[in-house]
C-alpha positions as CSV (number, residue, x, y, z in Angstrom):
1,M,223.4,73.1,76.0
2,T,225.3,75.4,73.5
3,G,224.7,79.0,72.7
4,K,221.0,79.8,72.8
5,K,219.8,76.2,72.2
6,W,219.0,73.2,74.2
7,T,220.2,69.9,73.0
8,F,218.5,66.6,73.9
9,L,220.0,63.2,73.4
10,L,217.6,60.3,72.9
11,V,219.1,56.9,73.8
12,R,216.8,54.0,72.9
13,G,219.1,51.0,73.8
14,E,222.6,49.7,73.8
15,N,222.7,48.8,70.1
16,Q,220.6,51.7,68.9
17,P,222.0,54.9,67.6
18,V,221.8,57.9,69.7
19,K,219.6,60.7,68.3
20,Q,220.2,64.3,69.0
21,Y,217.6,67.1,69.0
22,S,218.3,70.8,69.4
23,V,215.7,73.3,70.5
24,S,216.1,77.0,70.9
25,I,215.3,78.7,74.1
26,R,212.5,80.7,72.5
27,T,210.9,77.5,71.2
28,L,211.3,75.7,74.5
29,R,209.8,78.7,76.3
30,G,206.8,78.6,73.9
31,I,206.3,74.9,74.5
32,L,206.4,75.4,78.3
33,I,203.9,78.3,78.1
34,L,201.6,76.3,75.9
35,G,201.9,73.3,78.2
36,S,201.1,75.6,81.2
37,L,198.1,77.0,79.4
38,I,196.8,73.6,78.5
39,A,197.3,72.5,82.1
40,I,195.4,75.5,83.4
41,F,192.6,75.0,80.9
42,M,192.2,71.4,82.0
43,I,192.2,72.3,85.6
44,G,189.6,75.0,84.9
45,L,187.6,72.6,82.9
46,G,187.7,70.1,85.8
47,L,186.7,72.7,88.3
48,S,183.9,73.9,86.1
49,S,182.6,70.4,85.7
50,G,182.8,69.8,89.5
51,L,181.0,73.1,90.3
52,E,178.3,72.3,87.7
53,V,177.8,68.9,89.3
54,M,177.6,70.4,92.8
55,A,175.2,73.1,91.5
56,R,173.0,70.3,90.1
57,L,173.1,68.4,93.3
58,E,172.2,71.6,95.3
59,A,169.4,72.4,92.9
60,R,168.0,68.8,93.2
61,E,168.2,69.0,97.0
62,L,166.5,72.4,96.9
63,R,163.7,71.0,94.7
64,T,163.3,68.1,97.2
65,R,163.1,70.6,100.1
66,N,160.6,72.7,98.2
67,E,158.4,69.7,97.4
68,A,158.6,68.6,101.0
69,L,157.6,72.1,102.2
70,D,154.7,72.2,99.7
71,E,153.5,68.9,101.0
72,E,153.7,70.1,104.6
73,L,151.8,73.3,103.7
74,A,149.1,71.3,102.0
75,T,148.9,68.9,105.0
76,F,148.4,71.9,107.3
77,E,145.8,73.4,105.0
78,R,143.8,70.1,105.1
79,R,144.1,69.8,108.9
80,I,142.9,73.4,109.2
81,Q,139.9,72.7,107.0
82,G,139.1,69.6,109.1
83,L,139.4,71.6,112.3
84,R,137.2,74.3,110.8
85,A,134.5,71.7,109.9
86,T,134.7,70.2,113.4
87,L,134.3,73.6,115.0
88,D,131.3,74.3,112.8
89,V,129.6,71.2,114.3
90,V,130.6,72.3,117.8
91,A,129.2,75.8,117.1
92,A,125.8,74.3,116.0
93,N,125.7,72.2,119.2
94,D,126.6,75.2,121.2
95,A,123.7,77.2,119.7
96,N,121.3,74.4,120.6
97,F,122.8,74.0,124.1
98,R,122.6,77.8,124.8
99,S,119.0,77.8,123.6
100,I,118.1,75.0,126.0
101,A,120.0,76.9,128.8
102,G,117.9,80.0,128.1
103,L,120.9,82.0,127.0
104,E,121.3,84.3,123.9
105,I,122.9,82.5,121.0
106,I,126.3,83.9,120.0
107,D,126.4,85.9,116.7
108,P,127.6,83.5,113.9
109,E,129.8,86.2,112.5
110,V,131.5,86.6,115.9
111,L,132.0,82.8,116.1
112,Q,133.3,82.6,112.5
113,A,136.1,85.1,113.1
114,G,136.8,84.6,116.8
115,I,137.4,87.5,119.1
116,G,140.6,89.2,120.1
117,G,144.1,87.8,119.7
118,P,147.4,89.6,118.8
119,G,148.2,90.7,115.3
120,L,150.2,88.4,113.1
121,G,152.1,91.0,111.1
122,S,152.4,90.3,107.4
123,P,154.0,87.7,105.1
124,S,157.0,89.8,104.5
125,D,157.9,89.5,108.2
126,S,158.7,85.8,107.6
127,R,162.3,84.7,107.1
128,L,160.9,82.6,104.2
129,W,159.9,85.8,102.3
130,A,163.5,86.5,101.0
131,T,163.7,83.1,99.4
132,D,160.2,82.3,98.4
133,S,157.5,84.9,98.8
134,T,154.7,82.5,97.5
135,K,155.4,80.0,100.2
136,A,155.8,82.8,102.8
137,K,152.2,84.0,101.9
138,A,150.9,80.4,102.1
139,S,152.6,79.9,105.5
140,F,151.2,83.2,106.7
141,A,147.7,82.3,105.6
142,N,147.9,79.0,107.5
143,S,149.1,80.8,110.6
144,Y,146.4,83.4,110.4
145,D,143.7,80.7,109.9
146,L,145.0,78.6,112.8
147,S,145.1,81.7,115.1
148,A,141.5,82.5,114.2
149,L,140.4,78.9,114.9
150,E,142.2,78.9,118.2
151,R,140.4,82.0,119.3
152,R,137.1,80.5,118.0
153,A,137.7,77.3,119.9
154,H,138.4,79.3,123.1
155,L,135.2,81.3,122.6
156,L,133.2,78.1,122.1
157,F,134.8,76.5,125.2
158,K,133.8,79.6,127.3
159,S,130.3,79.5,125.8
160,L,129.7,75.8,126.5
161,E,131.1,76.4,130.0
162,E,128.6,79.2,130.6
163,A,125.7,77.1,129.1
164,T,126.6,74.1,131.2
165,D,126.6,76.2,134.4
166,S,123.2,77.7,133.4
167,V,121.7,74.3,132.7
168,L,123.0,72.9,136.0
169,A,121.7,75.9,137.9
170,H,118.4,75.6,136.0
171,R,118.2,71.9,136.8
172,D,119.0,72.5,140.5
173,L,116.2,75.1,140.6
174,L,113.7,72.7,139.0
175,E,114.7,70.0,141.4
176,S,114.3,72.4,144.3
177,I,110.8,73.7,143.4
178,P,108.1,71.8,145.5
179,S,106.1,70.6,142.5
180,I,104.3,67.5,143.7
181,L,101.4,66.8,146.2
182,P,103.2,65.4,149.2
183,T,100.7,62.7,150.0
184,A,97.9,60.8,148.3
185,G,94.7,62.4,149.5
186,R,92.0,65.0,149.0
187,L,92.7,68.8,149.2
188,S,90.3,69.6,152.1
189,S,91.4,73.1,153.0
190,R,93.1,75.7,150.8
191,F,95.6,78.5,151.4
192,S,93.9,81.6,152.8
193,Q,94.8,84.8,154.6
194,V,91.7,84.6,156.7
195,R,89.9,81.3,157.4
196,M,87.5,80.3,160.1
197,H,89.6,77.9,162.3
198,P,87.7,74.6,162.8
199,L,88.8,74.3,166.5
200,H,89.4,77.9,167.6
201,N,86.2,79.0,165.9
202,R,87.6,82.3,164.9
203,P,89.1,83.7,161.6
204,L,92.8,83.0,161.4
205,P,95.2,82.9,158.4
206,H,95.8,79.5,157.0
207,E,99.3,79.6,155.6
208,G,99.2,76.2,153.8
209,V,96.9,73.5,152.5
210,D,95.3,70.5,154.3
211,I,95.3,67.2,152.6
212,S,92.9,64.6,154.1
213,A,94.3,61.1,154.0
214,P,94.1,57.9,156.1
215,K,96.4,57.6,159.1
216,D,99.9,56.4,158.2
217,T,99.6,57.3,154.5
218,P,103.2,58.0,153.4
219,I,104.3,61.7,153.2
220,F,106.9,62.5,150.5
221,A,109.4,65.3,150.1
222,A,108.0,67.7,147.6
223,A,111.5,68.5,146.2
224,K,115.1,67.8,146.9
225,G,116.6,69.5,150.0
226,T,117.9,69.1,153.5
227,V,115.9,68.4,156.6
228,V,116.2,71.4,159.0
229,R,113.6,70.3,161.5
230,A,112.2,67.0,162.5
231,G,110.2,66.8,165.8
232,W,107.4,68.2,167.8
233,V,106.2,71.8,167.0
234,V,103.5,73.5,169.1
235,G,100.3,73.5,167.1
236,Y,101.7,71.4,164.3
237,G,102.4,68.2,166.3
238,L,105.1,66.0,164.7
239,T,106.6,68.1,162.0
240,V,109.2,67.9,159.3
241,E,110.7,71.0,157.7
242,I,112.9,71.0,154.6
243,D,115.2,73.6,153.1
244,H,115.3,73.3,149.4
245,G,117.6,76.1,148.5
246,F,116.8,79.1,146.2
247,G,114.7,80.5,149.2
248,F,112.2,77.6,149.2
249,T,111.2,75.8,152.4
250,T,108.4,73.3,153.0
251,L,106.7,72.2,156.2
252,Y,104.7,69.0,156.8
253,G,102.6,68.9,160.0
254,H,100.4,66.7,162.1
255,A,102.3,63.5,161.2
256,S,101.8,60.3,163.1
257,T,105.4,59.2,162.6
258,I,108.6,61.0,161.5
259,I,111.0,59.0,159.3
260,A,113.4,61.7,158.0
261,R,116.4,62.6,160.2
262,L,117.7,66.1,161.0
263,G,120.3,67.1,158.4
264,Q,119.3,64.3,156.0
265,E,119.7,65.1,152.3
266,L,116.6,64.2,150.3
267,V,115.4,64.0,146.7
268,R,111.9,64.6,145.5
269,G,109.7,61.6,146.4
270,D,111.6,60.4,149.5
271,V,109.3,59.2,152.3
272,I,109.8,61.6,155.2
273,A,106.8,60.8,157.5
274,R,103.3,59.4,157.7
275,V,100.0,61.1,157.9
276,G,98.5,61.6,161.4
277,S,96.5,63.9,163.6
278,T,99.0,65.1,166.2
279,G,99.0,68.7,167.5
280,I,96.0,70.9,167.0
281,S,94.0,68.7,164.6
282,A,90.5,67.4,164.3
283,S,91.1,64.5,162.0
284,S,93.8,62.6,160.1
285,H,95.4,64.9,157.5
286,L,98.6,66.6,156.4
287,H,99.1,70.3,156.9
288,Y,101.5,71.4,154.1
289,E,103.2,74.8,153.8
290,V,105.5,76.4,151.2
291,R,107.6,79.5,152.0
292,V,109.7,81.5,149.7
293,D,112.3,83.7,151.4
294,G,110.3,83.2,154.6
295,V,107.0,84.4,153.2
296,A,104.1,81.9,153.1
297,K,102.9,81.1,149.5
298,D,100.0,79.1,148.2
299,P,101.5,75.6,147.6
300,T,99.1,74.9,144.8
301,T,100.8,77.5,142.6
302,Y,103.9,75.2,142.6
303,I,102.2,71.8,142.5
304,L,101.7,70.3,139.1
305,P,98.0,70.7,138.2
306,E,97.4,67.0,137.6
307,A,98.6,66.3,141.1
308,V,95.9,68.3,142.9
309,T,92.7,66.6,143.8
310,N,89.8,68.8,145.1
């Protein structure tokens, strides 16, 4: 290098002449600056291309996620619609069941919306709101509908539980009412507060009915219940007494033979004894009493009409 110039020697081979080039410092500096700018431009161009590619990939991934989220929201909406249709059927059955059970039918508007439940806030409370308010609203709507359906399902569950308990209690009551004639025979003496007693020959209350029947005719339990007495009772002879629950008791007197056992659980129609004439009795017959909360009642008011023979 001499003065303010740079000299470059170009040697191409042993037999080739040497070429000499001289470049001023200013020119060299310009070349270096230009080269640096070109290098920076290329690097920037490469970075820009890389960032653009990454942005496209991120956008594609975001679109994929959005599409997946849309599908999930649509699936939830379809499932909620299906659940709503199912609950509509359950609600219709519940109304029929409550009617059978003798209960008031729940107001359809109450069933439609459900009762109670905490507030769900608003769509803007969702973390999704900042990135996609439309999806945040759709998600909130699904959550709201699902919450309402959950409350409706709970209400229907309680309603069906109440109706079931009522039907079971109603069935138990029906099974406990002494509604059949306890033996095959003729109603020979009715319930009366004052009746001329055939043996004592004076007016006495007759707190039951007499059913004339041949000796050893089967005697049936008039309703389900538990045997609370099975043995000899003064005046009644061989006697069976049954507690049916709900305040009902029945008594079967003058039997020739007792079949039921003390404490035995019975259902309507079980054979408990046979007709006889034991105790104070003039002929073969069944003396049958019904008491409600300890008070004697006319048995014919509980017996099905077609079962009574005058």
